N, C-alpha and C positions, 0 to 999 in steps of 0.2 A: 480461474483466478490464473492472477500475469505471474506465472512465477511459484518457486516454494522458498518461502521461510525458513524452513527445514534442510534445506541442501549445507554438508559440508561448508563449501568453501568461503562464505564470508564470515566464518567462527574465526575458520584458516587464518583469515584475511584480518579479522580484528586482535586474535591471540599475537600475531607479531606484531601486530601495532604498536600493543598494548608492553610486550618484552619493550623495545625500543621505547617508549616514551615513560616507561618507568623505571628504565634502567638509567637514563638522564635525570628524574628528577630528582632519584636515590643520591648518586653523589653531587648533582644538588646541593641537596638538602645539608649533605655529610659540611661541603665546602663553603657553604654560605656561614653553618655553625661555628663554624673554627674561625671566620672569619669574623664574626661579631661575639667571641670569647666563651660560646655558649655549645660547646661542643658535645651530641650523645652521642651511644653508643650504636653500629653498626642497623641492631637488627630492628630498631628503629621506626628509621626510613624503611627497610626492607615491609615489612609485617603495617606500616599503613596504606603504600604504597600493594603490595601485595593483595591486601583486604579489599581495596578497593579495585582491584583489576578484577579481581573472582566476581564481586558482586555486579560488574558492569556486565560480565560474560554472560551472565547465570541473565541477568535484563536482557538482555540485546536483544533477544526472541521477538519483544514489542515494537521495534521502529521493523523489525524483518514482520511481522503478523500487520502493521498499519497499512503498507506498502506493498501488501499479496492485497489484501484486504478492498484498498482504495488505492485504485492506480497513478499512475500520472496519466493519465487520459481523463481521467473524472474532473467534474466539476473543480477550482479553486476554493472553493466555501466549504466543499466536501473536506480534502485531504486539510486545507487549516483546522479546522473542528476534531479531526480523529487526531492529525499529528500532538495538537496539543495537549488532546487525553491522553496520549502514549507518551510523550515526552510527562508526562503532571506524573502517571503511571511509575513511570520507567526513575524518572528520580527517590520519588518513594518508595519504591524498592530497593533499588543503589542505598539508600542511605540506612534501609531496616537492615539490609543486610552487608553493611559495611560493620554497623554498630554492632550486632548478632559476631560477626567472624570476628571483629576486634576482642570482644569479653570472654570468647571462647581462648583468641589466644591468651589473654591475660590471666585466664581460669587454670590453661596446664601448664603454665611456664612460670608465671609468680611473678608477670610484667609486674612494673608501678607504671599503669597509662589508664587512662578512662576519658573516653569519649563521651561528654554531653550530647544527651538528646535536647533541642531545646526550640519554634519558631523562627530563631533568628541563624543559628546553624541549618536547619532545613531552607533556608532561605539564599544563607550563601551557598547551599551543596547545589541545589535548584539550578541558580544562575550558570552555574558550571556547568550542568547536567545537562539544559539544553544543550550547550556545544556540543557535547558527548554523546546526544540523543541524535544533531544532524551529522555529523561524523559517520558514527552509526547506520544509520537508512542511505545516508551516501554511498557505503561501503554495499548495502544488501541492493542499491540502485544498479550496481556496477557489475553485480554478477547477476545482471536480468532480473530481480522481483520488483512488480511491482512497471517492465514494459513490456510493450505489450510484442515488442522483437520479442522478446524473450522467450514466449511460450508461441511464437512461430517460427523458431528457428532449425532449418534442416539439417542431417547430417553433414560434417564438414565436406565440401568439394559439393554437394547435388544444390542445383537453382531450384528455384520456386518459381515456376512460371507460372506470368498473369490467371488468376483463375478465373471461367468465365462463371457467373451466374449460373447456375444447376438448374433446368426447367424442372417444376413444378409435377410430380406423379401423377398420372392420370388412370391409376387403379380405382376399380371401381371401390373396392373396400376399404378402410378406415381410412385416419382425417387427414389432411392433407402436409405433409411434411417440407421439411428444406434439406437440401448434404448439403454443411459446413465442412469445408474442409481445411482443419484443424491443426496445419502443420504437420507432420505423417500419418495426421489420423485423421478419416472422414466419418462424421455425425450426420445422423440422419437425424434431425430433433422434428415435432409434431409443430406444425405452426402455429396453435394456440398457447405450447412453451416457452414462445418467447416474449417476448415484453419490453423488447424494442432495442434496436443498431446505432451505434454511435462507430463516427468516422475514425479512426485512428492511421492518420497518413495512408499509408500506402495498404489498409487496413480498415476494415470494418471488424468491432467487435461486438457480440453479441450479447444481452443480458438473458440467461435465459430462467425459465421458470427456480429451476432447483439449487442458482443460486451462482452455478457458473458462466465463463464467459471468454468462449473460444472464439476466436480471433482467426480471419479467414480473407485469402489476398484479394481486393477484392475494391470496387467502390458502390459508396452510398446509393450513387444514380442508377448502375448497373443490379443493384441487388435492391433498388426502389420499384425495375421492372418488373421482377414476379412479385414481390411482398405488397406493392399495391393495388395488381389484382385479390390478395388479402382483404384489402380493408387498412392497412398499413397505413399511417402519413406521415407525411416529411412534416415534419415542426420547426424545424431550428437546419442549417445549414451542413452541420454534424449529425442529425437525429433523427431516426426514421423512429415511430412509436406503435405497440397493436395498441388502438381503442376499447379494445375487452381486458383490456390492464391497469385504465386508465380511474386509478379511483378517485379525485378530484384537483379542480385545478383556481388557481385561485392568483387573481391582477397582480403584476409585483412593477408598475406602472409604468407609462410609456408606453403603453400598448402589447407591454409583454408579459407574457404569461410563464406558471411556475405549473408541474405537471405533477402530480404524487404518482405514481405503481402503487401496485398491490404489495408488491415485497418494502413501499415505504423511502424508498430514490424519488428525488429530484431531481425533474430533467425539464430544461427550456420548451419556450413555445414563444417564438419570435415573431414578432406584429407582421416580418416579410410573410408570414401565411397564413393571412386569413380565408384561405379554405379548412385545415385545418379547425380552428377557431370553429369554422361556423358547424365542421362535421361533428364535432365533441360540442357543440352543443345542441344539436341535435336538427339547426338548421337547414333550411334546403334540399 
């Protein structure tokens, strides 16, 4: 997974941003009300901004989880669907949480306030929550969640030498495996557990059977020299695929295809790689 959405640094940054933003909003609301000749007690904007901020903090994990599960190296279509669903869930929970907190304040402090939930209010809040979701996602991204570089970062001051693709073990016992250097870790992964490998800048990201996505600093061309001997196919300039994990093959027009892996993910098969198409069809 590309970073973890459970690290505390993004939430601290979000807290500081909310503190500054909401403080400005409180003073702006008080001043605007005074200018309009309809002044309000100080507790009103503090309560409305505070309950909204608490609800936002409680729902911020949604954007972080979306980035961790679908990193920036994933196909844009998958990212768009994931973040659209994330934004909808974020807005729903934010509004419900905000309404619940305001009802609680009303009950505890006997305030003369009522927050009406309606489709119009939900749509109004959703338009604002989309922007909040984007800002929160940017904060997580800035802290390394969803970025390949975050997963491969070494301790401060230690250079990352270009890694050579290790030779496959020649031991007669056990299935063949590949040694993946993921940052400071060395993972010995059975070849059968590798679904595919994707180019990610100066790194290659592996899609493993258990759902993890370790990274190794190498090139897809170098990796193909080892995995090609194990039957892996180059289906795109950015992808190597284990044909044993291809569940479906569907045309997308113009000679391109989409491959569905056993984990449900779709990856491209470009018309520029006819040998891979022929091999998957069992031709030749």
